[in-house]
PyMOL Python script that loads the backbone (N, CA, C, O; Angstrom):
from pymol import cmd

cmd.read_pdbstr("""\
ATOM      1  N   MET A   1       8.029  -3.692 -20.402  1.00  0.00           N
ATOM      2  CA  MET A   1       7.189  -4.505 -19.655  1.00  0.00           C
ATOM      3  C   MET A   1       5.727  -3.656 -19.519  1.00  0.00           C
ATOM      4  O   MET A   1       5.712  -2.486 -19.139  1.00  0.00           O
ATOM      5  N   LYS A   2       4.555  -4.371 -19.865  1.00  0.00           N
ATOM      6  CA  LYS A   2       3.214  -3.791 -19.607  1.00  0.00           C
ATOM      7  C   LYS A   2       2.719  -4.378 -18.581  1.00  0.00           C
ATOM      8  O   LYS A   2       2.918  -5.582 -18.423  1.00  0.00           O
ATOM      9  N   ARG A   3       1.963  -3.630 -17.666  1.00  0.00           N
ATOM     10  CA  ARG A   3       1.004  -4.009 -16.719  1.00  0.00           C
ATOM     11  C   ARG A   3      -0.113  -4.670 -17.206  1.00  0.00           C
ATOM     12  O   ARG A   3      -0.520  -4.329 -18.317  1.00  0.00           O
ATOM     13  N   HIS A   4      -0.663  -5.504 -16.629  1.00  0.00           N
ATOM     14  CA  HIS A   4      -1.974  -6.335 -17.167  1.00  0.00           C
ATOM     15  C   HIS A   4      -3.272  -5.557 -16.127  1.00  0.00           C
ATOM     16  O   HIS A   4      -3.039  -4.823 -15.167  1.00  0.00           O
ATOM     17  N   ILE A   5      -4.300  -5.857 -16.506  1.00  0.00           N
ATOM     18  CA  ILE A   5      -5.393  -5.217 -15.718  1.00  0.00           C
ATOM     19  C   ILE A   5      -5.428  -5.255 -14.373  1.00  0.00           C
ATOM     20  O   ILE A   5      -5.716  -4.364 -13.573  1.00  0.00           O
ATOM     21  N   GLY A   6      -4.994  -6.756 -14.143  1.00  0.00           N
ATOM     22  CA  GLY A   6      -4.998  -6.700 -12.339  1.00  0.00           C
ATOM     23  C   GLY A   6      -3.984  -6.037 -11.694  1.00  0.00           C
ATOM     24  O   GLY A   6      -4.133  -5.594 -10.555  1.00  0.00           O
ATOM     25  N   GLN A   7      -2.913  -5.924 -12.352  1.00  0.00           N
ATOM     26  CA  GLN A   7      -1.769  -5.081 -11.916  1.00  0.00           C
ATOM     27  C   GLN A   7      -2.057  -3.600 -11.857  1.00  0.00           C
ATOM     28  O   GLN A   7      -1.661  -2.861 -10.956  1.00  0.00           O
ATOM     29  N   GLN A   8      -2.765  -3.240 -12.874  1.00  0.00           N
ATOM     30  CA  GLN A   8      -3.191  -1.752 -12.972  1.00  0.00           C
ATOM     31  C   GLN A   8      -4.194  -1.464 -11.779  1.00  0.00           C
ATOM     32  O   GLN A   8      -4.122  -0.384 -11.193  1.00  0.00           O
ATOM     33  N   MET A   9      -5.099  -2.388 -11.425  1.00  0.00           N
ATOM     34  CA  MET A   9      -5.989  -2.163 -10.430  1.00  0.00           C
ATOM     35  C   MET A   9      -5.077  -2.162  -9.150  1.00  0.00           C
ATOM     36  O   MET A   9      -5.255  -1.267  -8.324  1.00  0.00           O
ATOM     37  N   ALA A  10      -4.206  -3.019  -8.961  1.00  0.00           N
ATOM     38  CA  ALA A  10      -3.415  -3.082  -7.849  1.00  0.00           C
ATOM     39  C   ALA A  10      -2.550  -1.700  -7.625  1.00  0.00           C
ATOM     40  O   ALA A  10      -2.377  -1.286  -6.479  1.00  0.00           O
ATOM     41  N   LEU A  11      -2.077  -1.085  -8.632  1.00  0.00           N
ATOM     42  CA  LEU A  11      -1.348   0.058  -8.739  1.00  0.00           C
ATOM     43  C   LEU A  11      -2.408   1.244  -8.470  1.00  0.00           C
ATOM     44  O   LEU A  11      -1.909   2.243  -7.951  1.00  0.00           O
ATOM     45  N   ALA A  12      -3.474   1.283  -8.676  1.00  0.00           N
ATOM     46  CA  ALA A  12      -4.463   2.366  -8.625  1.00  0.00           C
ATOM     47  C   ALA A  12      -4.917   2.131  -7.057  1.00  0.00           C
ATOM     48  O   ALA A  12      -5.239   3.154  -6.454  1.00  0.00           O
ATOM     49  N   SER A  13      -4.979   0.799  -6.288  1.00  0.00           N
ATOM     50  CA  SER A  13      -5.064   0.977  -4.928  1.00  0.00           C
ATOM     51  C   SER A  13      -4.176   1.206  -4.191  1.00  0.00           C
ATOM     52  O   SER A  13      -4.388   1.564  -3.033  1.00  0.00           O
ATOM     53  N   ALA A  14      -2.820   1.036  -4.751  1.00  0.00           N
ATOM     54  CA  ALA A  14      -1.711   1.437  -4.003  1.00  0.00           C
ATOM     55  C   ALA A  14      -1.752   3.030  -3.937  1.00  0.00           C
ATOM     56  O   ALA A  14      -1.513   3.645  -2.897  1.00  0.00           O
ATOM     57  N   VAL A  15      -2.003   3.498  -4.870  1.00  0.00           N
ATOM     58  CA  VAL A  15      -1.887   5.099  -4.874  1.00  0.00           C
ATOM     59  C   VAL A  15      -3.148   5.661  -4.218  1.00  0.00           C
ATOM     60  O   VAL A  15      -3.066   6.810  -3.784  1.00  0.00           O
ATOM     61  N   PHE A  16      -4.411   4.945  -4.075  1.00  0.00           N
ATOM     62  CA  PHE A  16      -5.534   5.394  -3.104  1.00  0.00           C
ATOM     63  C   PHE A  16      -5.179   5.041  -1.634  1.00  0.00           C
ATOM     64  O   PHE A  16      -5.700   5.713  -0.744  1.00  0.00           O
ATOM     65  N   CYS A  17      -4.404   4.122  -1.345  1.00  0.00           N
ATOM     66  CA  CYS A  17      -4.315   3.812   0.249  1.00  0.00           C
ATOM     67  C   CYS A  17      -2.979   4.762   0.347  1.00  0.00           C
ATOM     68  O   CYS A  17      -2.810   5.129   1.510  1.00  0.00           O
ATOM     69  N   ALA A  18      -2.155   5.175  -0.408  1.00  0.00           N
ATOM     70  CA  ALA A  18      -1.093   6.224   0.124  1.00  0.00           C
ATOM     71  C   ALA A  18      -1.693   7.623   0.263  1.00  0.00           C
ATOM     72  O   ALA A  18      -1.308   8.372   1.161  1.00  0.00           O
ATOM     73  N   LEU A  19      -2.735   8.021  -0.714  1.00  0.00           N
ATOM     74  CA  LEU A  19      -3.192   9.266  -0.583  1.00  0.00           C
ATOM     75  C   LEU A  19      -4.143   9.195   0.692  1.00  0.00           C
ATOM     76  O   LEU A  19      -4.168  10.134   1.488  1.00  0.00           O
ATOM     77  N   LEU A  20      -4.896   8.100   0.858  1.00  0.00           N
ATOM     78  CA  LEU A  20      -5.603   7.952   2.157  1.00  0.00           C
ATOM     79  C   LEU A  20      -5.056   8.093   3.378  1.00  0.00           C
ATOM     80  O   LEU A  20      -5.674   8.490   4.365  1.00  0.00           O
ATOM     81  N   ALA A  21      -3.724   7.729   3.346  1.00  0.00           N
ATOM     82  CA  ALA A  21      -2.990   7.767   4.472  1.00  0.00           C
ATOM     83  C   ALA A  21      -2.540   9.346   5.000  1.00  0.00           C
ATOM     84  O   ALA A  21      -2.106   9.667   6.106  1.00  0.00           O
ATOM     85  N   LEU A  22      -2.797  10.187   3.832  1.00  0.00           N
ATOM     86  CA  LEU A  22      -2.068  11.455   4.214  1.00  0.00           C
ATOM     87  C   LEU A  22      -3.158  12.310   5.254  1.00  0.00           C
ATOM     88  O   LEU A  22      -2.673  13.010   6.143  1.00  0.00           O
ATOM     89  N   PRO A  23      -4.658  12.213   5.091  1.00  0.00           N
ATOM     90  CA  PRO A  23      -5.594  12.859   5.951  1.00  0.00           C
ATOM     91  C   PRO A  23      -5.484  12.131   7.252  1.00  0.00           C
ATOM     92  O   PRO A  23      -5.548  12.892   8.218  1.00  0.00           O
ATOM     93  N   VAL A  24      -5.341  10.904   7.532  1.00  0.00           N
ATOM     94  CA  VAL A  24      -5.223  10.071   8.666  1.00  0.00           C
ATOM     95  C   VAL A  24      -3.987  10.713   9.347  1.00  0.00           C
ATOM     96  O   VAL A  24      -4.004  11.046  10.532  1.00  0.00           O
ATOM     97  N   SER A  25      -2.982  10.861   8.587  1.00  0.00           N
ATOM     98  CA  SER A  25      -1.872  11.338   9.249  1.00  0.00           C
ATOM     99  C   SER A  25      -2.004  12.681   9.917  1.00  0.00           C
ATOM    100  O   SER A  25      -1.590  12.976  11.038  1.00  0.00           O
ATOM    101  N   GLY A  26      -2.714  13.534   8.965  1.00  0.00           N
ATOM    102  CA  GLY A  26      -3.165  14.890   9.596  1.00  0.00           C
ATOM    103  C   GLY A  26      -4.114  14.684  11.128  1.00  0.00           C
ATOM    104  O   GLY A  26      -4.086  15.333  12.174  1.00  0.00           O
ATOM    105  N   LEU A  27      -4.880  13.558  10.734  1.00  0.00           N
ATOM    106  CA  LEU A  27      -5.841  13.278  12.184  1.00  0.00           C
ATOM    107  C   LEU A  27      -4.963  12.987  13.540  1.00  0.00           C
ATOM    108  O   LEU A  27      -5.146  13.336  14.706  1.00  0.00           O
ATOM    109  N   VAL A  28      -3.975  12.236  12.938  1.00  0.00           N
ATOM    110  CA  VAL A  28      -2.977  11.814  14.128  1.00  0.00           C
ATOM    111  C   VAL A  28      -2.341  12.800  14.790  1.00  0.00           C
ATOM    112  O   VAL A  28      -2.292  12.816  16.019  1.00  0.00           O
ATOM    113  N   VAL A  29      -1.803  13.702  14.046  1.00  0.00           N
ATOM    114  CA  VAL A  29      -0.934  15.150  14.350  1.00  0.00           C
ATOM    115  C   VAL A  29      -2.044  16.054  15.311  1.00  0.00           C
ATOM    116  O   VAL A  29      -1.683  16.689  16.301  1.00  0.00           O
ATOM    117  N   TRP A  30      -3.355  15.989  14.858  1.00  0.00           N
ATOM    118  CA  TRP A  30      -4.251  16.710  15.547  1.00  0.00           C
ATOM    119  C   TRP A  30      -4.732  16.153  16.896  1.00  0.00           C
ATOM    120  O   TRP A  30      -5.092  16.871  17.828  1.00  0.00           O
ATOM    121  N   LEU A  31      -4.712  14.960  16.916  1.00  0.00           N
ATOM    122  CA  LEU A  31      -5.157  14.021  18.065  1.00  0.00           C
ATOM    123  C   LEU A  31      -3.946  14.372  19.039  1.00  0.00           C
ATOM    124  O   LEU A  31      -4.077  14.966  20.110  1.00  0.00           O
ATOM    125  N   ILE A  32      -2.785  13.926  18.516  1.00  0.00           N
ATOM    126  CA  ILE A  32      -1.591  14.231  19.561  1.00  0.00           C
ATOM    127  C   ILE A  32      -1.633  15.617  20.267  1.00  0.00           C
ATOM    128  O   ILE A  32      -1.614  15.778  21.488  1.00  0.00           O
ATOM    129  N   MET A  33      -1.696  16.610  19.307  1.00  0.00           N
ATOM    130  CA  MET A  33      -1.794  17.893  19.912  1.00  0.00           C
ATOM    131  C   MET A  33      -3.198  18.425  20.810  1.00  0.00           C
ATOM    132  O   MET A  33      -3.172  19.345  21.628  1.00  0.00           O
ATOM    133  N   THR A  34      -4.158  17.782  20.520  1.00  0.00           N
ATOM    134  CA  THR A  34      -5.307  18.063  21.299  1.00  0.00           C
ATOM    135  C   THR A  34      -5.516  17.234  22.394  1.00  0.00           C
ATOM    136  O   THR A  34      -5.882  17.793  23.428  1.00  0.00           O
ATOM    137  N   ARG A  35      -5.347  15.862  22.408  1.00  0.00           N
ATOM    138  CA  ARG A  35      -5.726  15.011  23.319  1.00  0.00           C
ATOM    139  C   ARG A  35      -4.447  14.193  23.926  1.00  0.00           C
ATOM    140  O   ARG A  35      -4.632  13.641  25.011  1.00  0.00           O
ATOM    141  N   GLY A  36      -3.231  14.079  23.340  1.00  0.00           N
ATOM    142  CA  GLY A  36      -2.113  13.578  23.782  1.00  0.00           C
ATOM    143  C   GLY A  36      -1.974  12.049  23.346  1.00  0.00           C
ATOM    144  O   GLY A  36      -2.877  11.571  22.659  1.00  0.00           O
ATOM    145  N   LEU A  37      -0.925  11.288  23.700  1.00  0.00           N
ATOM    146  CA  LEU A  37      -0.823   9.909  23.432  1.00  0.00           C
ATOM    147  C   LEU A  37      -1.616   9.227  24.492  1.00  0.00           C
ATOM    148  O   LEU A  37      -1.617   8.010  24.312  1.00  0.00           O
ATOM    149  N   ALA A  38      -2.268   9.595  25.503  1.00  0.00           N
ATOM    150  CA  ALA A  38      -2.709   8.591  26.377  1.00  0.00           C
ATOM    151  C   ALA A  38      -4.155   8.380  25.932  1.00  0.00           C
ATOM    152  O   ALA A  38      -4.814   7.495  26.477  1.00  0.00           O
ATOM    153  N   ASP A  39      -4.648   9.084  25.044  1.00  0.00           N
ATOM    154  CA  ASP A  39      -6.108   8.871  24.528  1.00  0.00           C
ATOM    155  C   ASP A  39      -6.249   7.560  23.784  1.00  0.00           C
ATOM    156  O   ASP A  39      -5.237   7.050  23.304  1.00  0.00           O
ATOM    157  N   THR A  40      -7.148   7.118  23.686  1.00  0.00           N
ATOM    158  CA  THR A  40      -7.328   5.683  23.065  1.00  0.00           C
ATOM    159  C   THR A  40      -7.325   5.751  21.424  1.00  0.00           C
ATOM    160  O   THR A  40      -6.973   4.864  20.647  1.00  0.00           O
ATOM    161  N   TRP A  41      -7.870   7.194  21.095  1.00  0.00           N
ATOM    162  CA  TRP A  41      -8.029   7.580  19.617  1.00  0.00           C
ATOM    163  C   TRP A  41      -6.722   7.477  19.008  1.00  0.00           C
ATOM    164  O   TRP A  41      -6.528   6.931  17.922  1.00  0.00           O
ATOM    165  N   THR A  42      -5.712   8.080  19.820  1.00  0.00           N
ATOM    166  CA  THR A  42      -4.555   8.359  19.085  1.00  0.00           C
ATOM    167  C   THR A  42      -3.819   7.245  18.531  1.00  0.00           C
ATOM    168  O   THR A  42      -3.419   7.367  17.374  1.00  0.00           O
ATOM    169  N   PRO A  43      -3.562   6.128  19.192  1.00  0.00           N
ATOM    170  CA  PRO A  43      -2.840   4.927  18.854  1.00  0.00           C
ATOM    171  C   PRO A  43      -3.706   4.147  17.911  1.00  0.00           C
ATOM    172  O   PRO A  43      -3.240   3.426  17.029  1.00  0.00           O
ATOM    173  N   SER A  44      -5.119   4.339  18.157  1.00  0.00           N
ATOM    174  CA  SER A  44      -5.958   3.728  16.881  1.00  0.00           C
ATOM    175  C   SER A  44      -5.652   4.517  15.439  1.00  0.00           C
ATOM    176  O   SER A  44      -5.596   3.900  14.375  1.00  0.00           O
ATOM    177  N   ALA A  45      -5.489   5.746  15.527  1.00  0.00           N
ATOM    178  CA  ALA A  45      -5.183   6.307  14.324  1.00  0.00           C
ATOM    179  C   ALA A  45      -3.980   6.081  13.736  1.00  0.00           C
ATOM    180  O   ALA A  45      -3.870   5.946  12.518  1.00  0.00           O
ATOM    181  N   LEU A  46      -2.865   6.016  14.667  1.00  0.00           N
ATOM    182  CA  LEU A  46      -1.420   5.571  14.102  1.00  0.00           C
ATOM    183  C   LEU A  46      -1.612   4.128  13.632  1.00  0.00           C
ATOM    184  O   LEU A  46      -0.922   3.743  12.689  1.00  0.00           O
ATOM    185  N   ALA A  47      -2.366   3.411  14.125  1.00  0.00           N
ATOM    186  CA  ALA A  47      -2.555   1.943  13.551  1.00  0.00           C
ATOM    187  C   ALA A  47      -3.061   2.107  12.056  1.00  0.00           C
ATOM    188  O   ALA A  47      -2.663   1.519  11.051  1.00  0.00           O
ATOM    189  N   GLY A  48      -3.994   3.016  12.183  1.00  0.00           N
ATOM    190  CA  GLY A  48      -4.653   3.357  10.774  1.00  0.00           C
ATOM    191  C   GLY A  48      -3.508   3.544   9.871  1.00  0.00           C
ATOM    192  O   GLY A  48      -3.244   2.805   8.923  1.00  0.00           O
ATOM    193  N   VAL A  49      -2.874   4.543  10.219  1.00  0.00           N
ATOM    194  CA  VAL A  49      -1.697   5.055   9.247  1.00  0.00           C
ATOM    195  C   VAL A  49      -0.864   3.768   8.974  1.00  0.00           C
ATOM    196  O   VAL A  49      -0.833   3.333   7.822  1.00  0.00           O
ATOM    197  N   ALA A  50      -0.297   3.238   9.811  1.00  0.00           N
ATOM    198  CA  ALA A  50       0.396   2.091   9.581  1.00  0.00           C
ATOM    199  C   ALA A  50      -0.234   1.154   8.608  1.00  0.00           C
ATOM    200  O   ALA A  50       0.309   0.909   7.530  1.00  0.00           O
ATOM    201  N   PHE A  51      -1.475   0.578   9.000  1.00  0.00           N
ATOM    202  CA  PHE A  51      -2.229  -0.283   7.869  1.00  0.00           C
ATOM    203  C   PHE A  51      -2.254   0.212   6.610  1.00  0.00           C
ATOM    204  O   PHE A  51      -1.906  -0.537   5.698  1.00  0.00           O
ATOM    205  N   LEU A  52      -2.643   1.475   6.337  1.00  0.00           N
ATOM    206  CA  LEU A  52      -2.608   2.225   5.028  1.00  0.00           C
ATOM    207  C   LEU A  52      -1.438   2.057   4.201  1.00  0.00           C
ATOM    208  O   LEU A  52      -1.356   1.582   3.069  1.00  0.00           O
ATOM    209  N   LEU A  53      -0.520   2.542   4.982  1.00  0.00           N
ATOM    210  CA  LEU A  53       0.779   2.361   4.295  1.00  0.00           C
ATOM    211  C   LEU A  53       1.391   1.037   4.020  1.00  0.00           C
ATOM    212  O   LEU A  53       2.125   0.813   3.057  1.00  0.00           O
ATOM    213  N   CYS A  54       1.078   0.258   4.834  1.00  0.00           N
ATOM    214  CA  CYS A  54       1.455  -1.248   4.495  1.00  0.00           C
ATOM    215  C   CYS A  54       0.664  -2.004   3.325  1.00  0.00           C
ATOM    216  O   CYS A  54       1.194  -2.737   2.489  1.00  0.00           O
ATOM    217  N   CYS A  55      -0.671  -1.699   3.413  1.00  0.00           N
ATOM    218  CA  CYS A  55      -1.479  -2.046   2.182  1.00  0.00           C
ATOM    219  C   CYS A  55      -0.905  -1.284   0.728  1.00  0.00           C
ATOM    220  O   CYS A  55      -1.007  -1.853  -0.359  1.00  0.00           O
ATOM    221  N   ALA A  56      -0.292   0.080   0.883  1.00  0.00           N
ATOM    222  CA  ALA A  56       0.009   0.520  -0.421  1.00  0.00           C
ATOM    223  C   ALA A  56       1.251  -0.212  -0.814  1.00  0.00           C
ATOM    224  O   ALA A  56       1.373  -0.588  -1.979  1.00  0.00           O
ATOM    225  N   GLY A  57       2.305  -0.471   0.190  1.00  0.00           N
ATOM    226  CA  GLY A  57       3.332  -1.208  -0.009  1.00  0.00           C
ATOM    227  C   GLY A  57       2.988  -2.673  -0.805  1.00  0.00           C
ATOM    228  O   GLY A  57       3.581  -3.071  -1.807  1.00  0.00           O
ATOM    229  N   VAL A  58       2.199  -3.172  -0.305  1.00  0.00           N
ATOM    230  CA  VAL A  58       1.789  -4.702  -0.759  1.00  0.00           C
ATOM    231  C   VAL A  58       1.300  -4.493  -2.260  1.00  0.00           C
ATOM    232  O   VAL A  58       1.732  -5.136  -3.217  1.00  0.00           O
ATOM    233  N   PHE A  59       0.276  -3.435  -2.320  1.00  0.00           N
ATOM    234  CA  PHE A  59      -0.364  -3.357  -3.652  1.00  0.00           C
ATOM    235  C   PHE A  59       0.721  -2.926  -4.579  1.00  0.00           C
ATOM    236  O   PHE A  59       0.716  -3.399  -5.716  1.00  0.00           O
ATOM    237  N   TYR A  60       1.642  -2.092  -4.229  1.00  0.00           N
ATOM    238  CA  TYR A  60       2.573  -1.771  -5.130  1.00  0.00           C
ATOM    239  C   TYR A  60       3.786  -2.942  -5.669  1.00  0.00           C
ATOM    240  O   TYR A  60       4.274  -3.009  -6.797  1.00  0.00           O
ATOM    241  N   VAL A  61       4.020  -3.627  -4.737  1.00  0.00           N
ATOM    242  CA  VAL A  61       4.671  -4.942  -5.050  1.00  0.00           C
ATOM    243  C   VAL A  61       3.824  -5.678  -6.003  1.00  0.00           C
ATOM    244  O   VAL A  61       4.324  -6.097  -7.047  1.00  0.00           O
ATOM    245  N   MET A  62       2.628  -5.862  -5.737  1.00  0.00           N
ATOM    246  CA  MET A  62       1.716  -6.743  -6.547  1.00  0.00           C
ATOM    247  C   MET A  62       1.513  -6.045  -7.834  1.00  0.00           C
ATOM    248  O   MET A  62       1.101  -6.725  -8.774  1.00  0.00           O
ATOM    249  N   SER A  63       1.719  -4.923  -7.993  1.00  0.00           N
ATOM    250  CA  SER A  63       1.577  -4.251  -9.235  1.00  0.00           C
ATOM    251  C   SER A  63       2.687  -4.059 -10.298  1.00  0.00           C
ATOM    252  O   SER A  63       2.539  -3.596 -11.429  1.00  0.00           O
ATOM    253  N   ARG A  64       3.862  -4.515  -9.701  1.00  0.00           N
ATOM    254  CA  ARG A  64       5.040  -4.551 -10.813  1.00  0.00           C
ATOM    255  C   ARG A  64       5.070  -5.775 -11.752  1.00  0.00           C
ATOM    256  O   ARG A  64       4.966  -6.955 -11.419  1.00  0.00           O
ATOM    257  N   PRO A  65       5.225  -5.285 -12.947  1.00  0.00           N
ATOM    258  CA  PRO A  65       5.022  -6.149 -14.102  1.00  0.00           C
ATOM    259  C   PRO A  65       6.245  -7.117 -13.835  1.00  0.00           C
ATOM    260  O   PRO A  65       7.305  -6.663 -13.403  1.00  0.00           O
ATOM    261  N   GLN A  66       6.064  -8.529 -14.116  1.00  0.00           N
ATOM    262  CA  GLN A  66       7.011  -9.522 -14.055  1.00  0.00           C
ATOM    263  C   GLN A  66       7.804  -9.680 -15.141  1.00  0.00           C
ATOM    264  O   GLN A  66       7.303  -9.411 -16.233  1.00  0.00           O
ATOM    265  N   PRO A  67       8.925 -10.054 -15.095  1.00  0.00           N
ATOM    266  CA  PRO A  67       9.814 -10.057 -16.415  1.00  0.00           C
ATOM    267  C   PRO A  67       9.625 -11.544 -17.141  1.00  0.00           C
ATOM    268  O   PRO A  67       9.551 -12.545 -16.427  1.00  0.00           O
ATOM    269  N   PRO A  68       9.563 -11.626 -18.318  1.00  0.00           N
ATOM    270  CA  PRO A  68       9.264 -12.868 -19.112  1.00  0.00           C
ATOM    271  C   PRO A  68       9.928 -14.039 -18.691  1.00  0.00           C
ATOM    272  O   PRO A  68      11.060 -13.894 -18.228  1.00  0.00           O
ATOM    273  N   LEU A  69       9.459 -15.140 -18.758  1.00  0.00           N
ATOM    274  CA  LEU A  69      10.351 -16.295 -18.440  1.00  0.00           C
ATOM    275  C   LEU A  69      11.339 -16.604 -19.406  1.00  0.00           C
ATOM    276  O   LEU A  69      11.041 -16.522 -20.598  1.00  0.00           O
ATOM    277  N   PRO A  70      12.608 -16.990 -19.013  1.00  0.00           N
ATOM    278  CA  PRO A  70      13.519 -17.663 -20.253  1.00  0.00           C
ATOM    279  C   PRO A  70      12.909 -18.660 -20.910  1.00  0.00           C
ATOM    280  O   PRO A  70      11.967 -19.311 -20.460  1.00  0.00           O
ATOM    281  N   PRO A  71      13.449 -18.812 -22.034  1.00  0.00           N
ATOM    282  CA  PRO A  71      12.922 -20.271 -22.895  1.00  0.00           C
ATOM    283  C   PRO A  71      13.219 -21.387 -22.216  1.00  0.00           C
ATOM    284  O   PRO A  71      14.201 -21.392 -21.473  1.00  0.00           O
ATOM    285  N   SER A  72      12.524 -22.359 -22.346  1.00  0.00           N
ATOM    286  CA  SER A  72      12.656 -23.815 -21.829  1.00  0.00           C
ATOM    287  C   SER A  72      13.852 -24.343 -22.403  1.00  0.00           C
ATOM    288  O   SER A  72      14.224 -23.909 -23.493  1.00  0.00           O
ATOM    289  N   ASP A  73      14.642 -25.419 -21.673  1.00  0.00           N
ATOM    290  CA  ASP A  73      15.814 -25.899 -22.316  1.00  0.00           C
ATOM    291  C   ASP A  73      15.397 -27.643 -22.591  1.00  0.00           C
ATOM    292  O   ASP A  73      16.153 -28.497 -23.054  1.00  0.00           O
ATOM    293  N   THR A  74      14.148 -27.802 -22.203  1.00  0.00           N
ATOM    294  CA  THR A  74      13.835 -29.209 -22.472  1.00  0.00           C
ATOM    295  C   THR A  74      13.508 -29.268 -23.927  1.00  0.00           C
ATOM    296  O   THR A  74      13.258 -28.268 -24.600  1.00  0.00           O
ATOM    297  N   GLN A  75      13.523 -30.547 -24.397  1.00  0.00           N
ATOM    298  CA  GLN A  75      13.356 -30.814 -25.714  1.00  0.00           C
ATOM    299  C   GLN A  75      12.225 -31.922 -25.799  1.00  0.00           C
ATOM    300  O   GLN A  75      12.392 -33.039 -25.309  1.00  0.00           O
ATOM    301  N   GLU A  76      11.174 -31.580 -26.390  1.00  0.00           N
ATOM    302  CA  GLU A  76       9.906 -32.351 -26.430  1.00  0.00           C
ATOM    303  C   GLU A  76      10.303 -33.240 -28.123  1.00  0.00           C
ATOM    304  O   GLU A  76      10.809 -32.717 -29.116  1.00  0.00           O
ATOM    305  N   ASP A  77       9.969 -34.330 -27.991  1.00  0.00           N
ATOM    306  CA  ASP A  77       9.862 -35.143 -29.235  1.00  0.00           C
ATOM    307  C   ASP A  77       8.432 -35.685 -29.417  1.00  0.00           C
ATOM    308  O   ASP A  77       8.155 -36.382 -30.394  1.00  0.00           O
TER     309      ASP A  77
END
""", "prot")
cmd.dss("prot")
cmd.show_as("cartoon", "prot")
cmd.util.cbc("prot")
cmd.orient("prot")
């Protein structure tokens, strides 16, 4: 099954979101090490990672090609 242009764009967006989550994850680790969990920046960065990973998941599901529909059983005269 082939992906259409919209599905290809969704797949590219999923890859982009997943790759963008990597440096934000590094930022979270750095914030935890330097400022701790009590600082307001750390939970915000964690929310950013969760958001980007959820977006990547949704975009990936949208990019999956759909199987063709079965033939219709109705007879049209």
